[in-house]
N, C-alpha and C positions, 0 to 999 in steps of 0.2 A: 443420562450426562454425557454430553459430547466432549471426547476426548480432546485436550489441547493440542494443537498443531502449529507450524510455523508456515506462513504463505508468504509469497512476494504479490504485492498488487501494483501492476503498473497502470498509468492514467488515473491515479488515485484522486486527482483533482478535478476528474471531470463529473458530471451529474451521476453517472451509474457509478463509477469508481468510487466516489467519496460515499454513496449510501452503502456501498457494499463493505467499506472499511468499517464503518459504523457499526454495521451488523456483526462483523468478525469480531471486532473488539468486544462488542455485547457478550459474545459466546467465549470472551477470555482468550482469544488465540494471540499467538505472538506474530506482528507483522512487521514487514519491510514494505514502505509505501514509496512508489517511484512516480514523479511526474515532471517533464520539462516545462510544464506551463505553457506550450505552444497553443493548446486549445483549451485545456483545463483552465480554472481560475482560483485564486488563492482563497475567495469567497465561500467556495464551496467545501474548503476544508474545516472541518470542526476542530475546536480547541482540544478535542480529545486525543485528535492525533496529528497536529499541526507539528508538534516535536518529532515525529517518526518521519517526515516528509523527507526525502532526498531529491532536491532538485536537479535533476540529470537526466541526459538520454539513457535509456536502457542499456546502449552500447557501452556507457561509461562506469558500470557498475562492476566493482571487483568481486571475484566469487568469494573472497575472504569475508566480505561484508556480509553476504547475501547468504549463500549456500553452505550446508544444507537445508532445504526446503522441502515439506510436504507437497506444496502444491503450488502453482503460478496461475493469477488470473492477470491475463494480457488483455487491457482493453484499449 
């Protein structure tokens, strides 16, 4: 069994990011997903994680919202 962890995923609305998020959710991990939608598309966002999406640039994220995390996927 995989230990539940908390991950930050940037670029979550892109092709790779959206599939990564879906897999991490299947494994029951806690996620913070971020995308400014400059190249990603909302249509890539599964309804499973649309409510988790923070629509902003990575630089705008505050430490209180995101950290600590066990890992970061920066796509």
